[in-house]
C-alpha positions in Angstrom: 73.8 26.7 110.0 74.2 25.0 113.4 74.6 21.4 112.1 77.4 22.5 109.8 79.2 24.0 112.7 78.9 21.0 115.0 78.4 17.8 113.0 78.8 18.2 109.3 82.3 19.7 109.3 83.8 18.3 106.1 85.5 20.4 103.5 83.1 20.8 100.6 86.0 20.5 98.1 87.0 17.1 99.5 85.4 14.6 97.2 86.9 11.3 98.4 84.8 10.8 101.5 81.3 11.2 103.0 82.2 14.2 105.1 83.1 16.2 102.0 80.1 15.0 100.0 77.7 16.2 102.8 79.2 19.6 102.8 79.4 19.9 99.1 75.7 19.0 98.8 74.8 21.7 101.3 76.9 24.3 99.4 75.4 23.4 96.1 71.9 23.7 97.5 72.8 27.2 98.8 74.2 28.1 95.4 70.9 27.1 93.8 68.9 29.1 96.4 71.0 32.2 95.6 70.6 31.7 91.9 66.9 31.4 92.1 66.4 34.8 93.8 68.0 36.6 90.8 66.9 34.2 88.0 70.4 32.8 87.3 71.9 29.4 86.7 73.6 27.9 89.8 76.8 27.5 87.8 76.9 31.3 87.5 77.1 31.9 91.3 80.5 32.4 92.9 80.9 32.4 96.7 82.9 35.3 98.1 83.4 36.9 101.5 80.9 39.6 100.8 79.8 42.3 98.4 83.1 44.3 98.8 85.1 41.3 97.5 82.5 40.7 94.7 82.8 44.3 93.6 86.6 44.1 93.6 86.6 40.9 91.5 84.1 42.2 89.0 85.6 45.6 88.4 89.3 44.8 88.5 88.9 41.3 87.1 87.0 42.4 83.9 89.2 45.5 83.3 92.4 43.5 83.7 91.3 40.6 81.5 90.2 42.9 78.6 92.7 45.6 79.3 94.9 44.9 76.3 92.1 46.1 74.0 89.8 48.1 76.2 91.0 50.6 78.9 87.9 52.5 79.8 85.5 51.9 82.7 82.3 53.9 83.5 80.7 54.2 86.9 78.8 56.9 88.9 79.9 59.3 91.6 77.6 57.8 94.2 78.8 54.2 94.1 79.8 52.3 97.3 83.3 53.2 98.4 84.8 49.8 97.4 83.6 50.4 93.8 85.1 53.9 93.7 88.4 52.7 95.3 88.6 49.8 92.8 88.2 52.2 90.0 90.9 54.5 91.4 93.2 51.5 91.6 92.6 50.9 87.9 93.4 54.5 87.2 96.8 53.8 88.8 97.3 51.0 86.3 96.6 53.2 83.3 92.9 52.8 82.8 90.6 55.7 82.1 87.6 55.9 84.4 84.6 58.1 83.9 82.6 59.0 87.0 79.2 60.0 85.8 77.3 62.6 87.9 73.7 62.0 89.0 70.8 64.4 89.1 69.4 66.1 92.2 67.2 63.1 92.7 70.2 60.8 92.7 69.4 59.1 89.4 71.8 58.6 86.5 71.1 60.2 83.2 70.7 57.5 80.5 71.6 60.0 77.8 74.9 60.8 79.6 75.7 57.1 79.9 74.9 56.4 76.2 77.1 59.3 75.1 80.0 58.2 77.4 80.3 54.6 76.1 83.1 54.3 73.5 84.6 51.4 71.6 87.3 51.4 74.4 84.8 50.8 77.2 85.1 47.4 78.9 82.7 47.8 81.8 79.9 49.9 83.2 79.3 49.5 86.9 76.1 51.1 88.4 74.6 50.1 91.8 70.9 49.0 91.9 69.9 50.6 95.2 72.0 53.2 96.8 73.2 52.2 100.3 72.8 55.8 101.7 69.8 57.4 100.1 67.9 54.3 98.8 67.5 55.5 95.2 66.9 52.8 92.6 68.7 53.3 89.3 67.0 52.4 86.0 68.9 49.1 85.8 66.9 47.5 83.0 67.4 50.5 80.8 71.1 50.6 81.6 71.4 46.9 80.8 69.7 47.5 77.4 72.2 50.3 76.5 75.2 48.1 77.5 73.9 45.1 75.6 73.3 47.2 72.5 76.8 48.6 72.7 78.4 45.2 73.6 79.8 46.5 76.9 79.7 44.4 80.1 77.3 45.6 82.8 78.0 45.1 86.5 75.7 46.1 89.3 76.3 46.2 93.1 73.0 44.8 94.2 73.9 44.3 97.9 71.0 46.6 98.9 68.6 45.3 96.3 68.6 41.5 96.3 65.8 40.1 98.6 64.2 43.6 98.8 63.2 44.3 95.2 62.6 41.8 92.3 65.8 41.1 90.4 66.2 39.1 87.2 69.7 39.1 85.6 68.4 38.0 82.2 65.5 40.5 81.9 67.8 43.3 83.1 70.7 42.3 80.9 73.1 42.1 83.8 76.5 40.4 83.3 77.9 40.6 86.8 76.1 41.2 90.1 77.5 41.5 93.6 75.4 40.2 96.5 75.9 40.4 100.3 74.7 37.8 102.8 74.1 40.0 105.8 72.0 42.5 103.8 69.2 39.9 103.6 69.4 38.7 107.2 72.0 36.1 106.4 75.4 35.7 108.2 78.2 38.3 107.9 81.3 37.3 106.1 79.8 35.7 103.1 78.6 37.0 99.7 78.2 36.0 96.2 79.1 37.1 92.7 76.9 36.4 89.7 79.0 35.9 86.5 77.2 35.4 83.2 78.2 32.2 81.3 76.4 32.8 78.0 77.7 35.0 76.5 80.6 34.3 78.7 82.2 37.0 80.9 85.9 36.5 81.4 87.7 37.7 84.5 91.2 37.8 85.8 91.2 36.2 89.3 92.5 38.5 92.1 94.0 35.7 94.3 95.9 32.6 93.5 95.2 29.2 95.2 93.4 26.0 94.7 91.2 27.2 91.9 87.9 26.8 93.7 84.8 28.6 92.4 85.6 28.1 88.7 89.1 29.4 89.3 87.7 32.9 90.0 87.9 32.8 93.8 90.4 30.4 95.3 89.9 29.4 98.9 87.6 27.0 100.8 84.0 27.9 100.8 82.7 28.3 104.4 79.9 25.7 104.5 77.9 27.2 107.4 78.0 30.7 106.0 77.0 29.5 102.5 74.1 27.5 104.0 73.0 30.5 106.0 73.0 32.8 103.0 71.2 30.3 100.8 68.5 29.9 103.4 68.1 33.7 103.8 67.7 34.0 100.0 65.0 31.3 100.0 63.1 33.0 102.8 63.5 36.4 101.1 62.1 35.0 97.9 58.9 33.9 99.6 58.5 37.0 101.8 59.8 39.8 99.5 56.4 41.2 98.5 55.0 41.2 102.0 58.2 42.7 103.4 58.2 45.5 100.8 54.6 46.5 101.7 55.5 46.5 105.4 58.5 48.7 104.7 56.3 51.1 102.7 53.9 51.4 105.7 56.8 52.0 108.2 58.5 54.5 105.8 55.3 56.5 105.3 54.6 56.5 109.1 58.1 57.8 109.8 58.0 60.5 107.1 54.5 61.6 108.0 55.4 62.1 111.6 58.6 63.9 110.9 57.3 66.3 108.2 54.1 66.8 110.1 55.9 68.0 113.3 59.2 69.5 112.1 60.3 72.2 109.7 63.5 72.6 107.7 63.7 68.9 106.9 64.7 67.7 103.4 64.4 64.2 102.1 67.4 63.2 100.0 66.9 61.3 96.8 64.0 60.5 94.5 60.8 60.0 96.6 59.3 57.5 94.0 62.2 55.6 92.5 63.5 54.4 95.9 63.5 51.5 98.3 61.3 52.4 101.3 63.5 50.7 103.8 66.2 53.3 103.3 65.3 56.9 104.2 67.9 59.7 104.2 66.9 63.1 105.7 68.7 66.4 106.3 67.8 68.5 109.3 68.7 72.2 109.0 70.5 73.9 111.9 71.4 70.6 113.6 74.8 68.9 113.6 74.6 65.2 112.7 76.6 64.1 115.7 74.3 66.1 118.1 71.3 64.4 116.6 72.9 61.0 117.1 73.7 61.7 120.8 70.1 62.8 121.4 68.6 59.6 120.0 70.7 56.9 121.7 67.9 54.4 121.8 67.4 54.5 118.0 69.7 52.8 115.5 70.6 55.5 113.1 73.8 57.0 111.6 75.0 60.1 109.9 76.4 58.1 107.0 77.0 54.5 105.8 78.3 52.0 108.3 81.6 51.8 106.3 82.3 55.5 106.9 80.3 56.2 110.1 83.5 57.0 112.0 84.2 59.9 109.6 83.0 63.4 110.4 83.3 64.4 106.7 80.0 65.2 104.8 78.7 62.3 102.7 80.2 62.2 99.2 76.9 60.7 98.0 74.9 63.8 99.1 77.6 66.2 97.8 77.4 64.5 94.4 
């Protein structure tokens, strides 16, 4: 990233001079690196400010574009807050949103999803790996159901890309949200995968210069894009090793805790999960008290987005 902060400072959208060409080349290389990690075409990658923006564009953009004919969106009760808030915003615009429950293991029922899809359904949005409990949803199966019923399928894969194998074509994913800093890239940058064939149409959320295929106006920050692209390239090479290492660390943590303590519950499915995300409940202990007693450990009683709240996690309550 450093060269693009100090030397190659051209606008990647300026195509009349060498400074712009250098930056554009770097951005397009990063676009390819991001596409490769999910099996996409580089032309299907849109740069954003992060997964929150990608989720907003996907959900609101698809719903509003097809809203004249289809006014129904399906999601789950355990999605990231930005997905749930986007759906609530659509409800205020007259859309019907179904919030599907999950089982005690945190996994969506495919039968429930299949029954809920109607001819009015424009979009199904289900996250790949839950950001609080680490549960992996059956994305391939969800994709097959959506494809068979000709409904667009969006997944928030911020917690999955670079950690578990993802292929948008094999999984029949039409839109995917990706975060830079979740894979050791810089904060403030993300990406949105939008399928080109068959084409997914979106209504842009912001007006401007028409960058990123007209879906996300605004200058792409070259240093951040380069950082995210490099992070994706490294993650592609090291994903298998990293996953095995995370499994070892996770087992060590769980063995030590369950071997020495009572009244501990692991939340979420113990098998269909990403080992780098462990969520535990300790009986008879307030979450805030536990945090204060473990000041040297980086842990929280909820997601970073809601860590200031003292309310119980809506994911666990679901």
